[in-house]
C-alpha positions in Angstrom: 0.0 0.0 0.0 1.4 3.5 -0.8 2.1 5.9 2.0 -0.2 9.0 2.4 2.4 11.2 0.6 2.2 8.9 -2.4 -1.6 8.8 -2.4 -1.5 12.6 -2.5 0.2 12.3 -5.9 -2.3 9.8 -7.3 -3.3 12.0 -10.2 0.2 11.8 -11.6 0.6 8.1 -10.8 -0.2 5.0 -12.7 -0.4 2.8 -9.6 -3.3 0.5 -9.1 -5.0 1.6 -5.8 -6.6 -1.1 -3.7 -10.3 -0.5 -3.6 -13.4 -2.4 -2.4 -16.5 -3.5 -4.3 -18.4 -0.5 -2.9 -15.9 1.9 -4.5 -17.2 1.7 -8.1 -18.9 5.1 -7.7 -15.6 6.5 -6.4 -13.8 5.2 -9.5 -16.4 6.6 -11.8 -16.3 10.0 -10.1 -12.5 10.0 -10.5 -12.9 9.1 -14.2 -15.3 12.0 -14.6 -12.8 14.4 -13.2 -10.1 13.1 -15.5 -12.4 13.4 -18.5 -13.1 17.0 -17.4 -14.5 19.6 -19.8 -18.0 20.7 -20.2 -19.4 17.2 -19.6 -18.3 17.1 -16.0 -21.4 18.7 -14.4 -23.7 16.7 -16.6 -22.0 13.5 -15.8 -22.0 14.1 -12.1 -25.7 15.1 -12.2 -26.4 11.9 -14.3 -24.9 9.7 -11.6 -26.9 11.5 -8.9 -30.1 11.1 -10.9 -29.5 7.3 -11.1 -29.7 6.9 -7.3 -32.8 6.4 -5.2 -32.9 7.4 -1.6 -35.1 6.8 1.5 -35.0 9.2 4.5 -34.7 6.5 7.3 -35.0 9.0 10.1 -38.3 10.4 8.8 -39.7 6.9 8.2 -38.5 5.2 11.4 -38.7 8.2 13.8 -36.9 8.2 17.2 -37.7 4.6 18.4 -34.2 3.4 17.3 -30.9 2.4 19.0 -28.7 5.3 19.8 -26.1 6.6 17.5 -22.4 5.9 18.3 -20.1 8.9 18.1 -16.8 7.0 18.0 -16.4 6.8 14.3 -17.6 3.2 13.8 -20.3 2.6 11.3 -23.0 0.0 10.5 -24.4 -0.5 7.0 -27.2 -2.9 6.1 -26.4 -4.5 2.7 -29.4 -5.9 0.9 -29.8 -7.9 -2.3 -33.3 -7.7 -3.6 -34.7 -10.3 -5.9 -37.6 -8.5 -7.7 -38.7 -10.7 -10.7 -40.2 -7.7 -12.4 -39.4 -7.8 -16.1 -37.5 -11.1 -15.9 -40.4 -13.1 -17.5 -40.0 -16.0 -14.9 -36.3 -16.3 -15.6 -35.5 -16.3 -11.8 -38.5 -18.1 -10.5 -42.3 -18.0 -11.1 -45.1 -17.4 -8.7 -43.2 -14.7 -6.9 -44.7 -11.2 -6.8 -43.0 -8.0 -5.6 -39.5 -7.8 -4.3 -37.8 -9.5 -1.4 -34.5 -9.0 0.3 -33.1 -12.5 0.1 -29.6 -11.4 1.0 -29.0 -9.3 4.1 -25.6 -8.6 5.6 -24.7 -6.1 8.4 -21.3 -4.5 7.6 -19.6 -3.1 10.7 -16.6 -0.8 10.1 -14.6 -0.2 13.3 -13.7 3.2 14.5 -10.2 3.0 13.0 -11.8 2.2 9.6 -9.1 -0.5 9.2 -11.1 -3.5 10.1 -14.6 -4.8 9.3 -17.1 -7.5 10.4 -19.9 -8.8 8.3 -22.9 -10.6 9.8 -25.1 -12.5 7.4 -28.8 -12.9 8.5 -30.5 -16.0 7.0 -33.6 -15.1 5.2 -35.5 -18.0 6.7 -34.8 -16.9 10.3 -38.0 -16.6 12.4 -37.9 -13.3 14.2 -40.3 -10.8 15.8 -41.3 -8.3 13.0 -42.3 -4.8 14.2 -45.2 -2.8 12.9 -43.9 -0.9 9.8 -45.0 2.0 7.6 -45.8 0.9 4.1 -44.1 2.8 1.3 -47.5 3.5 -0.4 -49.2 4.6 2.9 -50.8 3.0 5.9 -49.0 0.5 8.1 -48.1 -3.2 8.1 -49.0 -5.0 11.3 -46.2 -6.6 13.3 -45.9 -10.3 14.0 -44.5 -12.1 17.0 -42.8 -14.6 14.6 -42.2 -14.1 10.9 -39.6 -15.0 8.4 -36.9 -12.3 8.3 -37.2 -11.6 4.6 -41.0 -10.9 5.0 -40.1 -7.6 6.5 -39.1 -6.3 3.0 -42.4 -7.4 1.6 -44.3 -5.8 4.5 -42.7 -2.4 4.4 -39.8 -2.2 2.0 -36.1 -1.5 3.1 -37.1 0.7 6.0 -39.0 -2.2 7.6 -36.0 -4.5 7.1 -33.8 -1.8 8.8 -36.3 -1.6 11.6 -36.4 -5.4 12.0 -32.6 -5.6 12.2 -32.4 -2.8 14.7 -35.1 -4.4 16.9 -33.5 -7.8 16.9 -29.9 -6.6 17.3 -30.0 -3.4 19.2 -27.5 -2.1 16.7 -28.4 1.2 14.8 -28.0 1.0 11.1 -26.2 4.2 10.0 -26.9 3.4 6.3 -28.4 0.8 4.0 -27.4 -0.1 0.5 -29.5 -2.3 -1.8 -28.6 -3.8 -5.2 -31.1 -5.5 -7.5 -30.8 -8.6 -9.7 -30.4 -7.1 -13.1 -27.9 -4.4 -12.0 -25.8 -7.0 -10.2 -25.6 -9.2 -13.3 -24.6 -6.3 -15.6 -22.0 -5.0 -13.1 -20.2 -8.3 -13.0 -20.2 -8.4 -16.8 -18.6 -5.0 -17.0 -16.0 -6.0 -14.5 -15.0 -8.9 -16.8 -16.2 -11.6 -14.4 -15.1 -12.8 -11.0 -12.7 -15.7 -10.3 -13.6 -18.5 -8.0 -12.5 -22.1 -7.3 -15.1 -24.8 -6.6 -13.9 -27.8 -4.4 -16.7 -30.0 -5.8 -19.3 -29.8 -8.5 -22.3 -27.6 -7.9 -25.5 -28.2 -9.8 -28.8 -26.5 -8.9 -31.6 -26.6 -11.5 -33.5 -24.0 -9.5 -30.9 -21.3 -9.9 -29.5 -22.7 -13.2 -26.0 -23.1 -11.8 -23.9 -25.9 -13.1 -20.2 -25.9 -12.3 -17.6 -28.7 -12.3 -15.0 -28.8 -9.6 -12.1 -26.5 -10.4 -11.3 -22.9 -11.4 -13.9 -20.6 -13.0 -14.3 -17.0 -14.1 -18.0 -16.3 -13.6 -19.7 -13.7 -15.7 -22.9 -11.9 -14.6 -25.5 -14.6 -15.2 -23.4 -17.4 -13.5 -22.5 -15.1 -10.6 -26.2 -14.4 -10.0 -26.9 -18.1 -10.1 -24.1 -18.7 -7.6 -25.4 -16.2 -5.0 -28.9 -17.5 -5.5 -28.0 -21.2 -5.2 -29.3 -23.1 -2.1 -30.4 -26.6 -3.3 -27.0 -27.5 -4.8 -25.0 -27.1 -1.6 -25.2 -28.2 2.1 -28.6 -29.3 3.3 -30.5 -27.2 0.7 -31.3 -24.4 3.2 -30.3 -20.8 3.2 -27.3 -21.5 5.3 -25.3 -23.1 2.4 -26.2 -20.2 0.2 -24.8 -17.7 2.7 -21.5 -19.5 2.6 -21.5 -19.1 -1.2 -22.4 -15.4 -0.9 -19.6 -14.7 1.6 -17.1 -16.4 -0.6 -18.3 -14.5 -3.6 -18.0 -11.2 -1.8 -14.4 -11.9 -1.1 -13.9 -12.9 -4.8 -15.6 -9.7 -5.9 -13.3 -7.6 -3.6 -10.2 -9.3 -5.2 -11.5 -8.6 -8.7 -12.3 -5.0 -7.9 -8.7 -4.4 -6.7 -7.5 -5.2 -10.2 -9.4 -2.3 -11.8 -7.2 0.7 -12.7 -9.5 3.8 -12.6 -6.8 6.1 -14.0 -5.9 3.7 -16.8 -9.4 3.7 -18.3 -11.6 6.6 -17.1 -14.4 5.8 -19.6 -14.7 2.2 -18.2 -14.6 3.6 -14.7 -17.4 5.9 -15.4 -19.4 3.1 -17.0 -19.0 1.0 -13.9 -20.2 4.0 -11.8 -23.2 4.5 -14.1 -24.2 0.8 -13.8 -23.6 0.8 -10.0 -25.7 3.9 -9.4 -28.5 2.6 -11.6 -28.5 -0.7 -9.5 -28.3 0.9 -6.1 -30.9 2.2 -3.7 -29.8 3.7 -0.4 -30.7 5.9 2.5 -30.8 9.6 1.9 -27.4 9.9 3.7 -25.8 8.0 0.9 -28.0 8.6 -2.1 -25.7 10.9 -4.0 -22.4 10.4 -5.9 -20.4 12.6 -3.7 -21.7 10.9 -0.5 -20.9 7.4 -1.9 -17.5 8.8 -2.9 -17.1 9.8 0.8 -18.0 6.3 1.9 -15.5 4.9 -0.5 -12.7 7.0 1.0 -13.8 5.9 4.5 -13.5 2.2 3.5 -10.0 2.6 2.0 -7.5 0.3 3.6 -9.9 -2.5 4.7 -8.4 -5.6 3.0 -10.1 -9.1 2.9 -7.8 -10.4 5.6 -9.0 -7.6 7.9 -12.7 -8.6 7.3 -14.4 -11.2 9.5 -17.5 -12.8 8.0 -19.9 -14.8 10.1 -23.5 -16.0 10.0 -25.9 -14.9 12.8 -25.9 -17.9 15.2 -29.1 -20.0 14.6 -30.6 -23.4 15.2 -33.2 -25.3 13.3 -36.8 -24.4 14.2 -38.4 -27.4 16.0 -41.8 -26.5 14.5 -40.6 -26.2 10.9 -37.4 -27.9 9.6 -37.3 -25.4 6.8 -36.8 -22.5 9.1 -34.2 -21.4 11.7 -34.4 -19.5 14.9 -31.7 -17.3 16.5 -29.5 -18.8 19.3 -30.4 -16.0 21.7 -27.3 -16.0 23.9 -24.8 -16.5 21.0 -26.6 -13.9 18.9 -26.5 -11.4 21.7 -22.7 -11.9 21.9 -22.4 -11.2 18.2 -24.5 -8.0 18.3 -22.9 -6.8 21.5 -19.5 -7.0 19.8 -20.8 -4.7 17.1 -22.5 -2.3 19.5 -19.2 -2.1 21.5 -17.0 -1.9 18.4 -15.1 -5.1 19.3 -14.1 -8.1 17.2 -16.8 -10.8 17.1 -15.4 -13.7 19.3 -14.9 -16.9 17.5 -16.7 -18.8 20.3 -20.0 -16.8 19.6 -20.8 -18.9 16.5 -19.9 -22.3 17.9 -22.9 -24.5 18.1 -24.7 -22.6 15.4 -26.0 -24.8 12.5 -24.7 -22.1 10.2 -21.2 -22.7 11.6 -21.3 -26.3 10.5 -21.7 -25.5 6.8 -18.4 -25.4 4.9 -18.4 -23.4 1.6 -17.5 -25.5 -1.4 -16.3 -22.3 -3.1 -13.2 -20.1 -2.4 -12.2 -16.8 -3.9 -9.6 -16.7 -6.7 -8.2 -19.2 -9.1 
């Protein structure tokens, strides 16, 4: 990694800076500046116009966990699976959008380390009463599948559900949709993974032999959606694939040189901003650029990924329930800006699932 003095001379350098997957907007913005000229203002406004934002404070009010003032940050990352316009390509009989991927990203106060907690979509949790995006309110439920919160009240309801179950305030949320995800991976040139064994899932359409692969957008989407081809067919196996893919995506993102190809960088930013929804605190190109700068320096080996500790639901084998004491230890670590103890996930059924996929070739 270059020293700060070297970073200051980045405009005259041909170095390849290390960046995270969330930094595409930063790359694109940098590309816009390098292109310069009369198109600068238009291009910046175009990126801003792509983004959709929700004012979480207005929607959720004051009944939320307190904000931390120590510089640490929590971001809820959502992957939504709306089938609109896909003509049944990703499953039939499903209406509306659902957040089938949910990860809480915790960045520590030094902004040098991060923890990621995946929440299984099939987890049975108390769902609070939520405001509906189109007006009115959705009633709460003492026990409901976690991903039903998105259907009930959109991303704000998912944020509220996470905050109620964890006691951790979400400073921001970022959501990416199916089609945008696929296009983004294609524009990156694919992502490298290695499979330890063959994975075949007719439901997602994934068919990979054991070995090294460069996955383009369609196969990448199939990988992160796969559940029946790995583990016990539950969401727990899919989470392992998603976490491995995130690491692979970070590695791929680090190979992109924003200074070497400004037009491509801007194209990535344009695709990313068209694919992203966020809270109003992030829903602009300059605010996402600020987030990218804050995330600088967090490498994969400084990122801990775990699944929220769960056990199978005795009343429904297709569902899981939080392990209360273990989950409390995970969320407490985030609230107190401490590393998640390894012992917190022992005994969780999610901890027993080994990913058949690793990042890189």
